[in-house]
N, C-alpha and C positions, 0 to 999 in steps of 0.2 A: 283258148277263148272262153270255154265254159268254166275253167278253173278261175280265170280272171273275173268272170261274171259272178260266180259264187263268192269269191273273195270280196268283190266290190259291194255286195249286199251287206257285208259286215264292216269292211274297212272304211268305206266312204262315210258312213255315219260316225264312226269312231274318230276319224281324222277331223271331220267337220266339227264334232263336239269339242275337241281340243282347241281348234282355231277359234271357235265362237266364244270359248271361255275367256280368251285373252284379248280379242279384238274389240276396240271401242267403236262407238258410232252405231246408231240404230239402222241406218239405211244399208250399210255394207253388211251387217250381220243378218238382216232380213233377207238380203239377196243371196248370201251364201247359204242360208237355211233353205231357201227355195231351190237353189242350184244343186245342193247336196241331195235333197230328196228326189229331184228330177233325175239325177244320174243313177241313184239307187233304183228307181223305177225302171230305167232302161236296162240295168243289169238283171233285174228280176224278170223282165219280159223275155230276155234272151234265154233264160232257163227253160222256157216253154219249148224251145227248138233243139237245144243241146244241153245236156246236163252231165255232170261228172258221176263217176261210180261212187256208191256210198262208202264212206269211211267210218272209223269207229266213233267219230265225233259229229260229223256233218252228213246230212242226207237230203237229197232232193228227189221226191217221187211224185206220183200223180196227185196225191192228196195235198201235200203241202205246197206244191207249185201254185195251185189256185189261191191259197191263202197268202203266199208271199206276194203275188202280183196285186191282189186286193189290198193288202196292207200297205204296200209301197205306193199304190195309186192314191188311196185315201190320205196317206201321209203327205204326198206331194200336193194335192189340192188343198189340204188343211194348212199347209205351210204358206200357200198363196193367200188364203183367207186370213191367216194369222198375221201376215205382213201389215195389212190395213187395220186389222182389229187392234193389235198391240201398239201400232203407231198412234191410234186414237187414245188408248189408255196412257201412253206416254205424254201426249199433249195435255190431257186433263189432269195429270199429276197422280193418277192411281198407281202408276209404276214409275220407278226411277231408272236411269240408264244402267246402273249395276244390276238391277233386277231383270231388266230386259236382256242384258247379256247372259245372265244366269238362265233365263227362260229359254233362249235359243240354244244354249249348250245342252240343257236338260232335254229339250225336244229331240235332239239328235241322239242322246243317250237312250231315250225311250224307243226311238226307231231301231237302234242297234239291238236293244234287249228283246224287242218283239220279233225282229228278224231272226235273232239267234234262237229264240224259243221255237220258232217254226221250223228251222232247218236242223235242229239238234237231233242227232241219232243216238245220243246218250241220255237216258232218262234223268240222270243226275244233273247233267248240263242244262237240260230243259227246265228243271226246277230252279236252278240258279238264275237262268235268264228271266223267268217269270217273277222271281223275287226281286231282281234288279228293276224290272219294269214297275213292280209295285212300289218300291222305295222311290223311284224317280217321280212317279205320279203323285205320291204323297207330298214330295217337296213342291211340286208344281201347283197342287191344289191349295197349299197354304201361301202362295206367293204374294197375295195382297196384304198379308200380315194383319188383317183385321181379326177381331175376336172370333167372329163366326167362321172365317176361313181357317184359322188355326185350330179351332174346335173340330171342324170337318176333317182337317188333315190328321189330327190325332185319332179321331174315330176310325178313319180309314186305315191308319197305321196299325192300331190295335187289332181291329177285326181282320184286316188283311194278314197280319202276322199270325194270328190264330189259325186262319185258313191255310196259309202257306206251311205252317208247322204240321198241320194234319196231313197235308199233301206230302210233306217230307217223310212222315212216318209211313204213309202208304207206299211211297217209293222205296223205302228201306225194306218193307215187307215183300215187295215184288223182287227185290234183289235176293232176299232170303229164300224165296220160293225158287228162284232160278239157280242159286249157287249149287245145290246138289246135282243138278242136271248139266249146267254149263261149266261149272267150275268157278274157283275163286278168281277175282280180278275184274278187269274192265269189261270183259266179254259178257259178264252177267248183268251189265247195264246198257248194252247196245241193243237198241230196239229191233233192228233187222235180224239179230241173232235170237232175241227173245221170242219174236213172233213165229219163228220157224220151230222153236223147241217148246213152246208154251203148253202143248198138249201133255207133256210129261211133268209139268210143274204140280206141286201140291195144291189141289183145288181149294182146300180150306184156307191156306195162306192167301191165295188170290182173292177169295171172297172177302176176307177181312181187309185186305189191301184196297180193294175197290171201294169199300164203304168209306174208308178214310180219304181216298182220292176224290170220291164224289163230294164229300163234305168240304174237303180242302179246296179243290179247284172250283167246286160249286159256289163257294164264298166269293171267289174272284169273278165267276160268271154273273153273280148277282141274283142267284136263285133264292126265292123266299123259302124258309125264314132266315136266310143267311145274307140278306140284302141290305142291312141297315146302313152300311157305309155309303151306298151308291147315291141316294138322293142328295145327301149333304155335299158329297164331293162334286156332283154336277152343279149344284146351286151356287156354291161358294168359289169354285175355281174359275180360271179363265175359260171362256167359251170354246176356244180351239181345243183345250184339253178335254172338255165335255164331248166334243165331236170324236176325238181319238179314243176316249174311254168307251163310249157307246159303240162306235163303229169298228173298233179294232181290238182293244185290250180284252174285252169280254169274249171275242172270238178266239183269241189266243189261248185263254184259259179253257174254253170248251174244246178247242183242238187238242190240247193236252189230254183232256178226259177221253176224247175219242180214241186216241192212241191206246190207252189202257183198256178201253172197251173192246178193241180189236183183239187184245191178248186174251181176255176172258172168252171171247167168241170162239177162239181156237181150242180152248181147253173144255173138253166135253163134260168133265166132272164139276166145273165151276158153276156158280149160280148165274142165271141170266140177268145181265145188268139192265135190260130193258125196263122191267117193272119199276125199279128204283128211279130211273130217269123219267119215266112217264109220270110217276107220282109227283116228283119235285117239279116237273114241267107244268103239270096241271095246277098245282098249288100256286106256283108263281104267276101263271096266266090269270087265274080267277082273282087272286089276291090283288095283283097290280091293277086289274080292270076296275075293281071296286075303289081302290085308292085314287085312281085318276079323278074321280068325282070331287074329291076333297082338296085338291091342290090349288093353291093361290099363287104360287111362284111358277112361271112358265118353264124355267129350266128344270125345276123339281118335277113338274108334270111329265116332261119328256123323259126324265130319268126313270119314272115309274113305267112309262111306255117301253123303255129298254128292257126293264125286268119282265114285262109282259111278253115281249117278242123273244127274249132269250128262253122264256118258258116254252113258247111254241116250238122253238128250234130243238130244245132238249127233249120235248115230248116227241117230236118227229124222229129224232135219232133213237130214242127209247123204243118206239114202235118197231123200228128196223124194217128190213126189206128194201128192195131197190126203189120202189116208188116213194116211200117215206124218207129214205136217205136222200134221194134226189130232191125232194121238197125241202128237207133241212138244209142242204147245201145251197139251193137257190134262195131260200129265205135268209140265210146268213149273208149272202152277197147283196140281196136287195135291201135288207135292213141296214147294212153298213153304208151303202150309198145313200139311202133315203134319210136315215137318221142324222148322218153327218151333214147332209144338205139342210135339214131342218135347223140344226144348230148353227150353220152358217147364217141362215136368215134370222134366227132368234138373237144371235150375237149382235148383229147390226141393228136390229129393232130395239134391243135393250139399250144400246148406246144412243140411238136417236131419241128414244122416249125417256131415257134417264132412269129407268126402273125395270125390274123383272116381274113386278106384280101384274097379274093378268087383268085385274080391275082397272089398272091405269094404262092399258094398251089398246083401248077400244078404237074402232074405226080405222084400222091400219090400211085398208084398201083405199081410203080417201086421203089420209094424211101422208102415207108413204106407199103409193100404188105398186111400185116395182117390188119392194120387199114384201108388201102385204099379199099380193097375188102369188108370189113365189112361195110364201109360207102356206097359203091355201093349197097349192099343188102338192107341197111336201106332206101336209097333214092328210090330204085325201089319199096320197100314196101310202102313208104309214098306216092309215085306217083300213087298208085292204080293199079299196074300191077298184073295179075295172075301169080302164084297161091297164092299170099300172102294175109293176112287177110283183108286189107283195100279194096282190089278189091271186095270181097264178100259184104261188107257193102255198098260200093258205088253202086254196081250193084243193090242191093235191094232198095236203095233210088231212083235210076232212075226208076226202075221197078214200085215202088209204085206211083211215080209222074206221070208216063205215064198212069197208070190205073185210077188215080183220077183227075189229073189236067194236061192234056197233054200240055197245053200252057206254063206251068212252066218248062217243061222238057228242052226246048231250052236254056234258060239262065243257067240252072243248068249244062247241058252238056258242054256248052261253057266255064263256069268257070272251070270245071274239066279238059277240054282239055288245056286251057290256063295255068293252074297250072302245068299240066304234061309237057308241052312244056318248061316252064321256068326251072323246075327241071332237065329235060333231058339236056338242054343247059349248065347249071352250072355243072352238073355231068361230062359231057364230058371234060370240062375244068379242073376241080379239079382232077379227077381220071385218065384221059387218055391223058391230054395235056402235053406240054413240061415241064420237071422237073423244079421247081422253088422253091425259099425259102430255108430255112435252112435244114440241114440234121441231126438234133439232134435226140437223142434217149431219151425216157423217160421210167420210170418204170411204165408200164401200167398194170392195172388189167383188162383183157378182159373178165373175166367170166361173169359179169353182161351183157355186150354187147352181148355175144353169147347166154346167157340164154334168153334174150328178143327176139332176132332174131329167135331163135328156136321156141319159143312160137308163134310168128307171122306166121312162116312157117307152123307149125302144125295146127294152127287155119285156115289157108287158104286151106290147103290140106284136112283136116279132122276135122270138128267141132264135138267134142264129143257130144254124144246124150244128156248127162246130161246138158251141157252148152246150147244147143239149147232149151231144154225143159224149163230151168230156164229163159232164156231171153224171150221166148214166154210168160211165165207166167207173168213176170214183165211188158212186153209190153201190156198185157191185162189190168193190173192195171192202166197204164198211160192213157188209154182211147184213 
């Protein structure tokens, strides 16, 4: 059963991608897309209860089980949102049937690549999977074939390729450090073997490797100053892809970085990766918070919000310790659920208003009450106000920082307050300002949006004991 479940997490998206590439008709392909992601989610959930023994290529442990379920859940809800969103794009002529077929096939390829990256026990295979996810999202960002979309796709491709090349070089250096201890061959790339023998690796090689890995995978995470691709990709690509990028793909890249961080933690002679991660995290947080004030495009604004929150998460894992690691895991989960919900709302609002310009979206709570108030709840949640889930994780990050490095708390809190101020300012204009823009109606599926907001609310008001225990256990593993 567990072998079938682990296989299903990879095989179902692969088979679905092949089918969707050749099947005509929007309705049938949209339904297959939803069904495939739903079945993948069921397979992922079963791994919580029974899991196979690690192999040389695949691994399910306490760390990646959480990420697999989160990824497949958001992938499932996004596919439901995508069905109505892409249907509207087809009706108004922004997409043609061949491009819709291509979109659905690439969606499943992206799910396959992210799942493979999460369960890979081989650091080379993990790199290949993240590169596959990068190339897939490049193609999806440029799917509208406008000048702006193609420019954003090329920028993403060039910067993503540079980042992934740096990550490849870092991966090779880890192999070179492991080879004298583990021996030639595949064993020197198997993570479960590496983490057991890492204390004997050459610390100088590990130090250099981690710098390249941090810069390489940090580009994929969207950390400043490596972030330049992310706002354009969000603004010009389909909104469901923005939801997947912010809610999932950034997490996958950070997950890869955490795996290598654990290797350095085992080696007593290697440098402490924490200060490097704390520095990049703080830079990303403060920089993105300032940039939020200057955004005029709503999707671009929330792209900078993603940079801000990935900075917070990177900062938390850089601080280390059970409390900060717990806060980082919780924040990753809450950010994925909240930001994807926001993009669900923004996607339908942009279709209804016929624009992504913030100045042309005023008075949403009057013109489109359901979407407007849902967006209000999402922005309140992402801003970190109680009682929603991100407040809990941000409070824990600040608490941990005050206890361990009080001098870092000032720039951390400054970044959080700046980000909150920018979001509050934009929310007032969009939700409660004078009515502006079109008054069109779209066929919107609001079930995924409400499901995500409900989970964020429940997590903020009452964290189930099982979830707390699980995160505490994983936080201890991260060191």
